[in-house]
C-alpha positions, 0 to 999 in steps of 0.5 A, a space after each residue: 485478501 489473498 486468502 482466507 480460512 474456511 471457517 466463517 465462509 459458510 454459516 448453517 444457513 447462508 442467505 445465498 443458499 438455494 432450496 435445492 442446495 439445502 435439500 442436498 441436490 447441489 453436488 458440484 461447485 459449478 452449480 453454486 449460485 453465481 452470487 455465492 461463487 462470486 463471494 467465495 472467489 472474491 477472497 482470492 487474489 487477482 493473480 489467483 483468479 486470473 491464473 487459476 480460478 477462471 480456468 476451472 469451469 465455464 460458470 466460474 469463468 463467467 463469474 470471474 469476468 463480471 465487472 463487480 469482481 474487479 472493483 478491488 484488484 489485489 496484485 500482492 505477491 512474493 516477487 518470484 512468481 515468474 509471471 508477466 504481472 504487468 500484463 495481468 494487471 492491465 487485463 484486470 483493469 480492463 475487466 473493471 470497466 472504470 469501476 476500480 476503487 482499490 488496487 494493491 501492487 507489490 514487486 512490479 510496475 512501471 510508470 506506463 502501468 500507473 498511467 494506464 491505471 489512472 487513465 481508466 480508473 477515475 473513481 479510484 479511492 485506494 492505491 497501495 504500492 510496495 517494492 515497486 522500484 521501476 516506478 519513478 517519482 515523476 511517473 507516480 506524481 503524474 498518475 496521481 494527478 489524474 486521481 483526485 478522488 484518492 483517499 488512501 495512498 501507500 508508497 512503501 519502499 518506492 521512490 518518492 522525493 519530498 518535493 514530489 510528496 508536496 505535489 501529491 498532497 496538492 493533487 489529493 484534497 480527499 486524502 485521509 490515509 498516507 503510508 510512506 514507508 522506508 528502510 530505517 537508518 539507526 546509524 549513521 544519523 541523517 536528519 531531514 524534515 522534507 517529508 514531514 513539512 510536505 505533509 504538514 503543508 498539503 495534507 491537512 485532512 489526514 487521519 492515518 499516517 504511517 512513516 515507518 523508517 523516516 528520518 524526520 526530527 521532532 521539528 517535523 513531527 511538531 509541524 505535522 501535529 500543528 497542521 493535521 488536526 484530524 490525525 487519529 493514527 500515527 505510526 513512527 516505528 523505526 523513526 530513530 530521530 524523534 525523541 520523547 514522542 509519547 510525552 510530546 503527543 500526550 502534551 499536544 493532542 492526546 485526545 485526538 490521536 487514538 493509536 500511537 506507534 513509537 520508534 522502538 515498538 514491535 513490528 510483529 504486525 507490520 506487513 513487510 520485513 521491517 529492516 533497518 541499517 545500523 552502520 558505523 560510518 567511521 569504519 573504513 571497511 563499511 560497504 556504505 560510504 558516508 553520504 549527504 542527508 539528501 542522498 539518503 532516500 535515493 540510496 535506501 528508500 527505493 530498496 527492493 530485493 527484486 530490483 533486477 527482475 524482468 516482468 
């Protein structure tokens, strides 16, 4: 995680404390045992470690260069840091020395970076991408084909076509979690089950599925329920084309699905802005022209507030 409160970090007698520390002889952060320093620093984002923590002192830099610190790389950010995040990310991947198992990337990234990660991280289990508008569908599918052990994939507000989603499913036999999030569209009403059918056809082992803002219909939802028998968590918030979801799921698989989020449920726990468009397409002054349903994803799915940023 990027940050953590101080409560809970130190119990009255943490198991990593040395006798000298218990006796009050340790007066400097630099004197902490490396295991405890590593435990504390692991609560920082990878950006904080590379930009700040490793520059504090020699002992901290030594801990920050340990490969164990880079099994998880957290590059989440607000999109306006003014840093060369792609170079930093490559450096973090190099430090993992093939041991990377989990990575988060927000607001930056290219096809070249994804290829770099995939070529050096064959053990990767979790890949989460959000607001990465420069990454193309082809670049994403080519990288994922090199990551057969992946169990969790998130593609939020990035470009990924339905046909490419099918290729993703065929490449990832161990996939358990899929988060495919887009900007919702209340009006005009476009419908497409291309994502849902790709999931139903190729991702039978899913247990967690989040389709925030998708334009699937009840037909697509039924296909998912028919072909993903292990599904336990289903999030359909802002999926405005599905109706009577609670009744449908209760009738079909109430004993299996333990968590169900409905189209109009609260987004308070959603990590992104959770926006949707409500556009009256009959209004001649509307800034968004009427478009074919298959053009919807190209216009809205890869939306990013920072699409013109230069990293």
